[in-house]
N, C-alpha and C positions, 0 to 999 in steps of 0.2 A: 518084473514089469516089462512091458513091450513099449518102446518109444519110437515114434516117427521122427526122422530128421529129413527135412526137405528144403530145397531151394527151387528157383524158377529156371535157371540156366545151368548148363553143364559146368560152366566156370564157377558157379556158386557152391557146388558140391564136389568139384574136382579136387580140392585140397584133401578130402577124405579118401580119394581114390587113386590119384596119380602121383608118381614121383616127379620131381622137377626141381625148381629152385628150393622148395621145402620138401621134406620127407612127407609121404602121405600120412594123414592122420589115421587112416584105416589100419596102419601098422599096430595101433593099440587094440584093434578088434580081432576076435577069432572069427574069420570069415567063413560062412557056410556056403551060400549059393546065390546066384542071380536068377530071378524069376521074371518072365515076361507076362504081363497082364494088362489088358485094356490098352494096348498100344504103347506101353511104357515098360521100362526095366526097373525092377526093385531089387536092391542089394540087401540080403538078409545076413545079419552078423550078430555077434555077442560082444558086449563090453562088460567084463567082470560079471556081475549078477543081472545085467540088463540085456534084454533082447532088443536089437536095433533093426529098423527098416529104413533104408536110405534111398532117396530118389530125387530127381529133379523133374519138374512138371511140364516144362516149356512155358513160354511167356504168356501172361494174361490171366484174367479172372476165371474163364471157363476151364482151361487146362489145370490151373492150380486147385480149383474146387473139385474137379474130377480126381486129381491125385490125392488130395487130402481125404476125400470121402473113401477112396479105395484103401488108403492106409488104415483108416479107422474101421471100416466095415469089413473089407475082405481080409486084411492082415491082422485085425484086432488090436491095433495100437491104442494104448491107454493115455497117451500124452503126445503132443506134437510140438517140436521145436523147429522154427523156420529160420534159416540163415541166408543172407543175401545182401544186396546193395540197394541204395536209394538215392534220390536227389534231394538236396537240402532246400527247405523253404524258409526255415528260421535262419536269418542272416548270420547268427552267431555260430552255426554249424559249419565246420570245415571238412574238407576231404580227408577221409580216414577216421572221423569221429564215429562212435558207436551210438546208435539210438535204439532203445528198447520201447516197443509200442506199449503205452499204457491203455490206449484204445485206438480203434481203427474205424475208418468210414470209407464210403465209395463216393468219390468226388464227381464221377460221371453218371451217377444215377439221378435221373431228372424226370419227375412227373409233376413239376411245379404248375403245369397247366391245369391240374386238378386241385390246386390249392395246398399241396403238400410242400414242405421244405426240401431243399436239395439233399440228396442222400437218403431219402426216406421212401419206403413203400408200406402200404397198409399191412398190418400184422407183423411188421418188421420194426427196426429201430435204426437211427442214424449211426450211432456208435456202438461197437462191440468192445467190451473191456477184456483185457488180457488177464490171465490167471495171476492172482496176487502173490501166491506162494512162489511161483516161478520168477516173478519180478523181484521178490525178496532174495531168492537164490542168486539171481543175476547181480544184484547189488552187492552181495557178499563176495562174489567172484571179482567184481570190479574193484572193490575196496582192497582185496588181497593183492591184486595185480597192479594197483595204482592207476587204474584206468578211470577216466572221467566219463562214465556211462551216463547218457542223458535219457531221461524218460520223456515221452512226448506222444502227440497224436500223429498217426501215420495215415495219409490219404491215399486210396488206391483207385486206379482207373485204367481202362484199356487204351492208354495214350502214353507215349514217351514225351514228357513235358520238357520243351526247350523254348518256351515262350514266356518272357517276363510278365506279360499281362495276365496270362492264364495262371501262372504261378502266384501272382498277387491275389487273384480272385479266389484261388483255393485257400490261400493263407487266411484271407479275410472271412470267407464263408464257413470254413471248418476249423479255424484256429489251428491249422496243421503245422507240424514241424518238419515233416519229410513226405516225399511223394514216391510211390512205386506202383507196381502193376499186379500184385498178387495178395498182399497181406490181408486185406479186408475180406476177400472171398474165402480164404482159408479160415479166418476168424468166424465167419458166418457158419461154415460147416461145423467147426469145433463147438461153437456155442449151441447150435441146434442139437448136437449129439452129446452135449454135456461132457466134453473132453477138454481138460486143461491144455492151454496152448501158450506159446511165447514166440514173439516175432522180433528178431534182432536184425537191424540193418546197419551196414557200414556205409557212410556217405561217399559216393563216387563222383558226384558232380553237383553243380549249383542250380540245376533245372532252369538254365537260362540259355542264351544264344551259343554259349560254349559247351553246352551239356554233352553233345555227341562226342566232341573231342575229349573232354575230361573223362567221360564214361569209359571209352575204350582204353585210355591210358591207365586208369586206376582200378579197373574192374578186378583184375587178378589179385592185386595187393589188398584191396578192400575185402574181397571174398576170403582171403587167407586170415585176415584179422577177425572177421566175423566167425568163421568156422573154428578157429582156435579158441575163441570165447565159448562157443557151444560145447567143445570138448571139456573145458573146465567146469561147465555146468553139469555135464554128464557125470563127472567124478563126484560132485556133491550129491546129485540125485542118487547115484549108486550107493554112496555112504549112508544116505537116509533110509533106503529100502533094505539095506543089509543089516541094520541094527536089530 
């Protein structure tokens, strides 16, 4: 099986690639090569019986959709795991908490002038649901590690939210638990191509007036937490395909 692992920023996939405070997770991989394609670098490797394609997309819905589509169409990935950070909308979420997207929406998609609800376009849908089997695997990993993994709705938009009023509007309109800038666009691509996907976000800020400060301070730590969880999921996926 060939699996895509992606994040939006270099910091979100850096734990797989670079030595530093933590050993690189890529030490578990048999690395093959790096390929340049469509303005991006894709890292091809193996993890036991799995083929891995790893990349970061750059920030935003357009770049993340391009990268996800490339991983599925050009590289032939059969599953996509997204790792990264997000801002909290649910007041119970704290910095460092892990959120697994049960479904995702686009909070900045707005054709309400034509009578449609926020987040909807004709022939589309407001919410895209994540793969249930991958959510089940994530729950198993969380239970084994003693991690309080929270399932919830993730809202995506081409905006870094640091405005309490906008945050409250997104929470009210979409019943969202967390906010970020790529997940829903990746979900749309995977859903259209019928490829199972999983989006994991570690909370890096509270999407309020202190968001920019919190984000910079906790980005690396939150990314390490998220990527380590993805590695544990890979182990379980490998065991299931090796039987």
